[in-house]
C-alpha positions as CSV (number, residue, x, y, z in Angstrom):
1,M,30.3,100.9,140.3
2,R,28.5,104.2,139.7
3,R,30.8,107.2,139.0
4,P,30.4,110.8,140.0
5,I,28.2,113.0,137.9
6,P,30.4,114.6,135.2
7,L,28.0,117.5,134.6
8,C,27.1,120.8,136.1
9,L,23.6,120.6,137.7
10,L,21.4,123.4,139.2
11,P,21.4,124.0,142.9
12,A,18.5,122.5,144.8
13,F,16.8,125.8,145.3
14,V,15.9,125.9,141.6
15,L,13.4,123.2,142.3
16,T,11.3,125.9,144.1
17,L,10.8,127.4,140.7
18,L,8.7,124.5,139.6
19,P,4.9,124.5,139.7
20,A,3.4,124.0,143.1
21,G,2.3,120.5,142.2
22,A,5.8,119.4,141.3
23,R,6.6,117.1,144.1
24,A,8.5,113.8,143.8
25,A,6.5,111.0,142.1
26,W,9.7,109.3,140.7
27,T,10.7,106.5,143.1
28,S,13.9,104.6,143.6
29,D,12.1,101.3,143.3
30,P,12.2,99.7,139.8
31,F,9.0,97.8,140.6
32,T,7.1,101.1,141.1
33,D,7.2,103.2,138.0
34,V,4.8,106.1,137.2
35,P,1.4,105.3,135.6
36,V,0.8,107.8,132.8
37,C,-2.4,106.1,131.7
38,T,-4.1,103.0,133.0
39,A,-7.5,103.4,131.4
40,A,-9.3,100.3,130.3
41,G,-9.0,99.2,126.7
42,G,-5.3,99.4,126.2
43,Q,-2.8,102.0,124.9
44,E,-0.2,101.9,122.2
45,D,2.1,103.9,119.9
46,V,3.7,105.9,122.7
47,R,5.6,109.1,121.7
48,A,7.5,111.3,124.1
49,V,9.2,114.8,123.8
50,T,10.8,117.2,126.3
51,D,8.7,119.9,128.0
52,G,11.9,122.0,128.2
53,A,11.8,122.1,132.0
54,G,13.1,118.6,133.0
55,G,9.8,116.8,132.3
56,A,8.2,115.2,129.3
57,I,5.0,115.3,127.2
58,I,3.8,111.8,126.3
59,A,1.2,111.1,123.5
60,W,-0.4,107.7,122.6
61,R,-3.3,106.0,120.8
62,D,-6.0,104.9,123.3
63,G,-8.6,102.2,123.0
64,R,-10.6,103.0,126.1
65,P,-14.3,102.1,125.9
66,G,-16.6,105.0,124.9
67,T,-13.9,107.6,124.2
68,P,-11.1,106.1,122.2
69,G,-8.7,108.4,120.4
70,I,-5.4,110.3,120.7
71,Y,-4.4,111.4,124.2
72,A,-1.5,113.2,125.8
73,Q,-0.1,113.8,129.3
74,R,2.7,116.0,130.8
75,L,5.0,114.8,133.6
76,N,6.9,117.5,135.4
77,A,10.6,117.2,136.5
78,S,9.4,115.3,139.6
79,G,7.3,112.8,137.7
80,D,3.9,114.2,138.6
81,P,1.2,114.2,136.0
82,Q,0.2,117.8,135.2
83,W,-2.9,117.4,133.1
84,T,-6.2,115.5,133.3
85,A,-5.9,112.0,134.8
86,D,-5.2,109.4,132.1
87,G,-4.5,112.2,129.6
88,V,-6.0,115.1,127.6
89,L,-8.1,114.1,124.7
90,L,-6.7,115.5,121.4
91,S,-8.9,113.5,118.9
92,T,-11.9,111.2,119.3
93,A,-10.9,109.2,116.2
94,S,-8.6,106.2,116.4
95,G,-5.9,107.8,114.4
96,L,-2.9,106.0,113.0
97,Y,0.8,106.9,112.3
98,L,1.2,109.0,115.4
99,D,4.2,111.3,115.9
100,A,5.1,114.2,118.2
101,A,7.6,117.0,118.6
102,A,8.3,119.6,121.3
103,D,7.0,123.1,120.4
104,G,9.8,124.9,122.3
105,A,7.3,126.6,124.7
106,G,6.5,123.7,127.1
107,G,3.9,122.2,124.8
108,A,4.0,119.8,121.8
109,F,2.9,119.2,118.3
110,V,1.1,115.8,117.6
111,S,0.4,114.4,114.2
112,W,-1.6,111.5,113.0
113,V,-3.8,110.2,110.1
114,E,-7.5,110.2,110.6
115,G,-10.2,109.7,107.9
116,G,-7.7,109.7,105.1
117,L,-6.2,113.0,106.2
118,T,-3.0,113.9,108.0
119,R,-3.8,116.1,111.0
120,V,-1.7,118.1,113.4
121,Q,-2.6,119.5,116.9
122,R,-0.7,121.8,119.2
123,V,-1.2,121.4,122.9
124,D,0.2,124.0,125.2
125,A,2.1,123.6,128.5
126,S,-1.2,123.6,130.5
127,G,-2.7,120.8,128.3
128,A,-5.0,122.9,126.3
129,P,-5.3,122.2,122.5
130,Q,-4.5,125.3,120.6
131,W,-5.7,124.5,117.1
132,T,-9.0,123.2,115.6
133,I,-10.7,120.6,117.7
134,G,-9.6,117.2,116.3
135,G,-6.5,118.7,114.7
136,E,-5.8,120.9,111.7
137,P,-5.8,118.9,108.4
138,A,-2.5,119.3,106.6
139,N,-4.2,119.1,103.2
140,D,-7.7,118.6,101.7
141,V,-7.0,115.6,99.5
142,V,-8.6,112.7,101.3
143,G,-7.0,109.4,100.5
144,D,-4.4,106.8,101.4
145,Q,-2.0,108.8,103.7
146,R,0.5,107.2,106.0
147,S,3.7,107.6,108.0
148,T,3.5,111.1,109.4
149,D,6.6,112.8,110.8
150,V,6.2,116.2,112.6
151,V,9.0,118.6,113.6
152,A,9.0,122.1,115.1
153,D,10.2,124.9,112.8
154,G,11.9,126.8,115.6
155,A,9.5,129.8,115.2
156,G,6.5,128.5,117.0
157,G,5.2,126.5,114.0
158,A,5.7,123.0,112.6
159,F,6.5,121.0,109.5
160,V,4.7,117.7,108.8
161,V,5.5,115.2,106.1
162,W,3.7,112.0,105.0
163,Q,3.5,109.4,102.2
164,D,0.4,110.0,100.0
165,Y,-1.2,107.8,97.3
166,R,-3.1,110.6,95.6
167,S,-1.6,109.8,92.2
168,G,-3.4,106.5,92.2
169,F,-0.4,104.5,91.0
170,T,2.5,105.2,93.5
171,Y,3.2,106.9,96.8
172,H,4.6,110.4,96.8
173,I,6.0,112.4,99.7
174,I,3.9,115.5,100.6
175,G,4.8,118.2,103.2
176,Q,3.0,121.1,104.9
177,H,4.2,124.0,107.1
178,F,2.0,125.4,109.8
179,D,2.6,128.7,111.6
180,A,2.2,129.1,115.3
181,A,-1.6,129.7,115.0
182,G,-2.1,126.5,112.9
183,V,-2.4,128.3,109.5
184,R,-1.2,126.3,106.5
185,L,1.6,128.1,104.7
186,W,2.4,125.7,101.8
187,G,0.2,124.7,98.8
188,S,-3.1,125.7,100.4
189,G,-5.2,122.5,100.3
190,N,-2.7,120.4,98.5
191,G,0.4,120.7,100.5
192,R,3.9,120.7,99.0
193,T,4.8,117.8,96.8
194,I,8.3,116.7,97.8
195,S,8.7,113.5,95.8
196,A,6.7,113.2,92.6
197,N,8.8,110.9,90.4
198,G,7.9,107.3,89.5
199,D,9.7,105.8,92.6
200,W,7.7,104.1,95.3
201,S,8.4,106.9,97.9
202,I,7.5,105.9,101.4
203,T,8.4,106.4,105.2
204,P,9.5,110.0,105.1
205,Q,11.5,111.5,108.0
206,A,11.9,115.2,108.7
207,D,14.1,117.5,110.7
208,C,14.8,121.3,110.8
209,T,18.0,123.0,110.0
210,P,19.5,125.9,112.1
211,A,18.2,128.2,109.4
212,G,14.7,127.0,109.9
213,D,14.4,125.0,106.7
214,L,12.9,121.6,106.3
215,V,15.2,118.6,105.4
216,V,13.4,115.4,104.4
217,A,14.6,111.9,103.6
218,W,12.6,108.9,102.3
219,Y,12.9,105.4,101.0
220,A,12.5,105.1,97.2
221,G,12.9,101.9,95.2
222,G,15.7,100.4,97.3
223,A,17.6,103.7,97.8
224,L,17.3,106.6,100.2
225,K,16.7,110.2,98.9
226,A,16.6,113.6,100.5
227,S,15.7,117.2,99.9
228,C,15.7,120.5,101.7
229,H,13.0,123.2,101.5
230,A,12.8,126.8,102.5
231,A,10.4,127.5,105.3
232,S,8.9,130.6,103.7
233,T,8.4,129.4,100.1
234,S,8.9,125.6,100.2
235,A,11.3,126.1,97.3
236,S,14.3,123.7,97.1
237,V,17.3,124.9,99.1
238,W,19.7,122.4,97.5
239,P,20.6,122.7,93.8
240,F,18.7,119.5,93.0
241,T,15.1,118.5,93.7
242,S,16.3,115.4,95.5
243,V,19.7,113.9,96.4
244,V,20.5,110.2,96.6
245,A,21.6,109.7,100.2
246,A,22.2,106.0,99.9
247,D,22.3,103.9,96.7
248,S,21.3,100.8,98.5
249,C,19.2,100.3,101.6
250,S,17.9,97.1,103.1
251,G,14.2,97.6,104.0
252,S,12.7,100.4,106.1
253,Y,15.1,100.4,109.0
254,W,16.9,103.7,108.7
255,K,17.0,107.1,110.4
256,M,17.9,110.7,109.5
257,V,18.8,113.7,111.6
258,S,20.0,117.2,110.8
259,D,23.8,117.7,110.8
260,G,23.3,121.1,112.5
261,D,24.8,122.9,109.5
262,G,22.1,122.8,106.8
263,G,22.5,119.2,105.8
264,A,21.6,115.7,107.2
265,V,23.2,112.5,108.4
266,I,21.4,109.2,107.5
267,A,22.1,105.8,109.1
268,F,20.7,102.7,107.3
269,L,21.1,99.0,106.7
270,K,22.8,97.4,103.7
271,G,24.9,94.4,102.8
272,G,23.3,91.8,105.0
273,D,21.6,94.3,107.3
274,R,24.8,96.0,108.6
275,V,24.7,99.6,109.7
276,Y,26.2,102.3,107.5
277,A,25.9,106.1,107.4
278,S,26.2,109.0,104.9
279,R,26.1,112.7,105.1
280,I,24.6,115.4,102.8
281,E,26.1,118.9,103.3
282,S,24.2,122.2,103.2
283,T,25.1,122.4,99.4
284,G,23.2,119.2,98.8
285,V,26.3,117.1,98.1
286,R,27.2,113.8,99.7
287,T,30.3,114.7,101.5
288,W,31.6,111.3,102.7
289,T,33.4,109.5,99.8
290,A,31.7,106.2,100.6
291,D,29.1,104.9,102.9
292,V,30.7,104.8,106.4
293,P,30.5,101.5,108.3
294,V,29.0,102.0,111.7
295,G,28.1,98.6,112.9
296,T,29.1,95.7,110.7
297,A,29.6,92.9,113.3
298,A,26.2,91.2,112.7
299,S,22.7,91.6,111.4
300,A,21.2,94.7,112.9
301,F,17.9,96.6,113.5
302,P,16.3,98.8,114.6
303,I,18.3,102.1,114.4
304,E,18.0,105.3,116.5
305,M,19.9,108.5,116.0
306,L,20.7,111.9,117.6
307,E,22.2,115.0,116.2
308,S,25.8,115.7,117.3
309,P,27.4,119.1,117.9
310,T,30.3,117.8,115.7
311,H,27.9,117.9,112.6
312,G,27.9,114.1,112.7
313,A,25.5,111.9,114.7
314,Y,25.1,109.4,117.5
315,V,23.8,106.1,116.3
316,C,22.3,103.3,118.4
317,W,21.2,99.8,117.1
318,R,20.5,96.2,118.2
319,D,22.5,93.5,116.5
320,T,23.1,89.7,116.9
321,R,26.9,89.6,117.3
322,N,26.4,87.5,120.4
323,G,23.7,85.3,119.0
324,L,20.0,85.7,118.7
325,S,19.8,87.0,122.3
326,G,20.8,90.4,120.9
327,T,23.2,93.2,121.6
328,V,22.7,97.0,122.0
329,A,25.5,99.2,120.8
330,V,26.2,102.9,120.2
331,Q,28.6,104.9,118.1
332,H,29.5,108.6,117.6
333,L,30.4,109.9,114.2
334,D,32.0,113.2,113.6
335,G,31.3,115.5,110.7
336,A,33.9,113.8,108.5
337,G,32.4,110.4,109.1
338,N,35.1,109.2,111.6
339,A,33.9,106.8,114.3
340,L,35.0,108.4,117.6
341,W,34.3,105.3,119.7
342,T,35.2,101.6,119.6
343,T,34.9,99.9,116.2
344,N,31.4,98.5,115.8
345,G,30.2,100.6,118.7
346,V,30.2,100.6,122.5
347,V,28.2,97.5,123.6
348,V,25.9,98.6,126.5
349,D,24.2,95.2,126.8
350,G,25.9,92.1,125.3
351,I,23.8,89.5,127.2
352,W,20.1,89.9,126.1
353,A,18.4,92.8,124.4
354,A,14.9,92.6,122.8
355,Y,14.2,94.0,119.4
356,T,11.1,95.8,120.7
357,G,12.7,99.2,120.9
358,H,15.4,101.2,122.5
359,G,15.9,105.0,122.9
360,I,18.7,107.5,123.3
361,C,19.0,111.1,124.4
362,P,22.0,113.5,125.0
363,D,23.5,113.8,128.5
364,G,24.5,117.4,127.8
365,A,28.2,116.7,128.2
366,G,29.0,115.1,124.8
367,G,27.7,111.7,125.7
368,L,24.3,110.0,125.8
369,V,21.9,107.9,127.8
370,V,20.7,104.7,126.2
371,Q,17.5,102.8,127.3
372,W,16.4,99.3,126.2
373,R,14.5,96.2,127.1
374,G,16.9,93.8,128.7
375,N,16.5,90.4,130.3
376,A,15.5,91.8,133.6
377,G,13.2,94.6,132.3
378,L,13.8,98.3,131.3
379,M,17.6,99.0,131.4
380,A,19.7,102.1,131.0
381,Q,23.3,103.0,130.5
382,R,25.2,106.3,130.2
383,V,28.1,106.6,127.8
384,D,30.4,109.7,128.2
385,A,32.0,111.8,125.5
386,S,35.0,109.4,125.2
387,G,32.7,106.3,124.8
388,A,33.2,105.0,128.4
389,E,30.2,103.5,130.2
390,Q,29.5,105.4,133.4
391,W,27.1,103.2,135.3
392,S,27.0,99.5,136.3
393,P,28.2,97.0,133.7
394,G,25.2,95.8,131.8
395,G,23.3,98.9,132.8
396,E,20.9,100.0,135.6
397,L,17.5,98.4,136.1
398,L,14.7,101.1,135.7
399,A,11.5,99.1,135.6
400,A,10.6,95.4,136.2
401,G,7.7,93.2,137.2
402,A,5.1,91.1,135.5
403,G,5.2,91.9,131.8
404,A,7.6,93.9,129.7
405,P,8.2,97.4,128.2
406,F,7.6,98.0,124.4
407,G,8.2,101.0,122.2
408,I,10.6,102.8,124.6
409,R,10.9,106.6,124.1
410,T,13.8,108.4,125.8
411,V,13.8,112.1,126.8
412,S,16.6,114.1,128.4
413,D,15.8,115.4,131.9
414,G,18.2,118.4,131.3
415,S,20.4,117.2,134.1
416,G,22.4,114.4,132.5
417,G,19.7,111.8,133.2
418,A,16.7,110.6,131.2
419,I,13.0,109.9,131.3
420,A,11.7,106.7,129.7
421,A,8.1,106.5,128.4
422,Y,6.8,103.1,127.2
423,R,3.8,100.8,126.7
424,W,3.8,98.2,129.4
425,D,2.4,94.8,128.4
426,P,1.4,92.9,131.6
427,N,1.3,89.6,129.7
428,S,-2.5,89.4,130.3
429,G,-5.1,92.2,130.1
430,A,-4.8,95.7,128.6
431,T,-1.6,97.5,128.1
432,D,-0.8,100.8,130.0
433,V,1.4,103.8,129.4
434,R,4.1,104.2,132.1
435,A,7.3,106.2,132.7
436,E,10.5,106.0,134.8
437,H,13.4,108.3,135.5
438,V,17.1,107.7,135.9
439,N,19.5,110.4,137.3
440,A,22.9,111.4,135.9
441,D,24.6,109.1,138.3
442,G,22.5,106.1,137.5
443,T,20.2,106.2,140.5
444,L,16.4,106.2,140.3
445,G,14.1,108.8,141.8
446,T,14.3,112.6,141.9
447,A,17.7,114.2,141.4
448,T,19.5,116.1,144.1
449,G,21.1,119.2,142.8
450,V,24.8,119.9,142.6
451,V,26.1,123.6,142.7
452,V,26.8,125.1,139.3
453,G,30.5,125.4,138.8
454,D,31.5,122.0,140.0
455,A,34.5,120.7,138.0
456,V,33.6,119.3,134.6
457,G,36.3,117.7,132.5
458,G,38.9,118.9,135.0
459,G,38.5,122.7,134.4
460,G,35.0,123.5,135.4
461,V,32.3,125.6,133.8
462,R,30.8,128.6,135.5
463,A,27.9,130.7,134.4
464,Y,26.5,133.9,135.9
465,P,23.8,134.6,136.3
466,N,22.3,131.1,136.2
467,P,19.3,130.8,136.0
468,F,19.1,133.9,133.7
469,R,16.5,135.9,131.8
470,S,18.2,138.1,129.2
471,S,21.9,137.0,129.1
472,T,24.5,135.0,130.9
473,T,28.3,134.9,130.9
474,V,29.8,131.4,130.6
475,E,33.4,130.9,131.8
476,L,35.5,127.8,131.0
477,G,38.4,126.5,133.0
478,R,41.8,128.1,133.1
479,G,44.4,126.7,130.7
480,A,41.7,125.5,128.4
481,G,41.3,128.7,126.3
482,A,43.7,127.9,123.5
483,R,41.8,124.7,122.7
484,H,38.4,126.3,122.2
485,A,37.5,127.6,118.7
486,R,33.8,127.5,119.5
487,V,31.3,127.1,122.3
488,D,28.0,125.4,121.4
489,V,24.7,125.9,123.2
490,V,22.4,122.9,122.6
491,D,18.9,122.1,123.8
492,V,17.9,118.9,125.6
493,T,17.3,117.1,122.3
494,G,20.9,117.6,121.4
495,R,20.1,120.2,118.7
496,R,22.6,123.0,118.4
497,V,20.9,126.3,119.2
498,R,23.8,128.8,118.9
499,S,27.6,128.7,118.3
500,L,29.6,131.4,120.1
501,V,33.3,132.4,119.7
502,P,34.9,132.9,123.1
503,S,37.5,135.5,124.1
504,R,40.4,134.9,126.4
505,E,40.5,136.9,129.6
506,A,43.3,139.4,129.4
507,G,46.3,138.9,131.7
508,A,48.2,135.7,132.6
509,E,48.9,132.9,130.1
510,G,46.2,130.2,130.3
511,G,43.6,132.8,131.4
512,R,40.0,131.9,131.8
513,V,37.9,131.8,128.6
514,S,34.5,133.6,128.6
515,V,31.6,134.0,126.3
516,V,28.3,135.9,126.6
517,W,25.1,134.3,125.4
518,D,22.2,136.6,124.9
519,G,19.6,133.9,125.0
520,R,19.0,134.0,121.3
521,D,19.4,131.3,118.6
522,E,21.4,131.5,115.3
523,R,18.5,133.5,113.7
524,G,18.5,136.1,116.5
525,R,15.3,135.0,118.1
526,R,14.8,134.6,121.8
527,V,14.9,131.0,122.8
528,P,12.1,129.6,125.0
529,A,12.5,129.3,128.7
530,G,14.0,126.0,129.7
531,V,17.2,124.0,130.1
532,Y,20.1,124.3,127.8
533,F,23.6,122.8,127.7
534,V,26.9,124.6,126.9
535,R,29.9,122.7,125.7
536,A,33.3,123.8,124.3
537,E,34.3,122.3,121.0
538,G,37.0,119.6,121.4
539,S,36.7,119.6,125.2
540,A,34.9,117.5,127.8
541,E,34.0,120.7,129.7
542,A,30.2,121.2,129.8
543,G,27.6,122.9,131.9
544,R,23.9,123.4,132.2
545,L,22.0,126.7,131.8
546,V,18.4,127.6,132.6
547,R,16.7,130.5,130.9
548,L,13.7,131.8,132.8
549,R,10.6,133.5,131.4
């Protein structure tokens, strides 16, 4: 049975603020998803990021005859493609190691390796490439470069990291910082060497701290290492050049996210491919006394992660606790490494789950939405802040038909639901890029708004004005004030944008708690227009805010 939406949504009139072309393309039929690209030749390596307005930007490698290369498309909140049919061409080369990140202004950064060089392109909200045609090279040292990972720096620019064989005897990790105009800021033509020891350093992953610094982790000789670098100088922020994040790691199935406080949380496999996690604080010290068991019921892979407002992380994985058919489970770790949900995770599909990919995104109320390939097709489930499943047992069917989804990428719609982007393999013929949307209540199609101020967690969250341009006042339910030490504003990727200390309304005991947000992040910069969530620490109360341009 589907439950009521436990999240404040915008009133229906806000839909009129969307572009004129934004009319419903999402359907309620799981056999009719949205075609993002159906060009001949086949598509693969799908990546998806939020556009900050309820839609998604999707990038992929394309093998279409005559004009193969890297392409991208934007879907608005209603599921309508906004750019050139079958995508905007970003590069005419068949690049490898594709990655993407939202730029915070309705566009995206896309990275790949082409001709022995790591390249990055920025595409704006209208689909126009902003940097050098074919992408800005991150360095000038042509060679064996692989595994790019790009992340926005929060100031209009981007960091990119990759593994590099320039030494001629082992892989090193190299990084580069671009400003908003695509100008290289680190190491000129060489980039910044992050790992230069004798280890076989591969598969780097990057994230950005609230201070705008780059945190990087990589696999090195059976262990995981990490480092943090200042945006302006690339100098090491932590006391040591690198920190051991995990002494033992089984293979390359691991993930890293920022802890939202200058450090990082890493989830990895060890001891028979079981899932464990560790945390490095902003001082560069491993803060948990031992590797924390996350999912030890059976052999597991792959892993997905999300940043948590608690300075911990959400972790999702597939394991074989129910046999080779596969199980998908999720867990929430707090900043101390405590598992907040059921031991070995909340099982969202215990019947049949493929190992071909699953995705997660925040629901804006302390929980998440999980998407995976199940026995019937593309499935989804919502898990609330307490670890309780909100939709039908076994999940909701999003997409089905002849074939199957691969490489599922999940993006928040900013309203408690999620957009899935994926490569659809029809079993015969070329693959396509397709997308589907699930609402906060588990239904398919375009969401119907609910008035801001509806009860959330029993007390209700109100904001006025909302939508807003310069500032907004957020009020939390009466009787809740004594519990709230902090109110977090997070974006649709789950990243904490700002922490605010509320004040209790003068007067009666149990008075309403209010806090003013000036639309700025922790560094005092105006945040881009788009959707944000506000949530009180230690409470289920949450709400949605929209900042207008």
